[in-house]
C-alpha positions, 0 to 999 in steps of 0.5 A: 499499500506504501508503494507509489506504483499503481497496482491493478488486478481484474476479476469477473462480475458473476452476474454480468461477466464483465471485467472489474479492475481493482486498485490498491483503493480496494484493499484494506489491512487484512482484507485480500477478497480482491485477490481471492476474487482475481483467482477464483476459478469458476470450475473449482471455486465459489465466487468471492463476495466483495460489497454487494457483488460476487466475482470470479477469476479475471481471466474469464472476462479479460484473460490477457488485460493488455489493452487495459494496460495501454489504456491507463497510460502504459507504453511498455508492458511486461506480461507473465503467462503461465503457458508456453507462448505457442500453446493454444487453448481449446474449448472447455468441456461439458462440465462447465454447463453442469457446474455453472448453471447458476451463472449463465453469462460466466458459462457463456464466457467460459465456452468462448474463453479460448478465443479471447486467450488465443487472440490475446496471445497473438496480439501479445506476440505482435506487440512483443515484435514491436518492442511494446510488450515483453512476454515472459512464459515457460519454455514448457510446464514440466508437468505442472498445471492448474491442478496438478502440482509436481515438486520437481516441475515447480523447482524447474519453473522456479529456476527458469523464473530467475533466468526470466528476471534478467530478461525483465530487468534488461527490458525495463533498463532499455524502456528507461534509456528510451524514455530519457 
């Protein structure tokens, strides 16, 4: 909260299926409902209540919020994705129909979410070619995914993170030099 940097995270309104962008102003001491909401996967979690609304993971409505970052005034953006850049998502299976019957707009978004994600990745890679974005992604996932945890795989991903830290540092330093 004391850091002067802006902070924004996205969650999805469970009724409208629209994104809501939360800032540090939405946090309070020992109240992390915003972060819980931003990570509440619809097929695995209940929606998280904030005020009089309930929210799911922001990826349901804005899986790669790059346009929001540029709209907020960023001219260089670092995007960390959890899958290799060449991965493309498929349609979510039938279980979503059963599990999300009470949230039809969320269900609709989930059924077409793979299009949002795949198009977003294509857009990111184009912006990366233009030098506006640095995409940080794992070369491979080493058997780790949203549900499956593999200790050895997690360690390998952790080590890749250190390597990627250098890429981030270089990108930030280049952006600073450019702006001078």
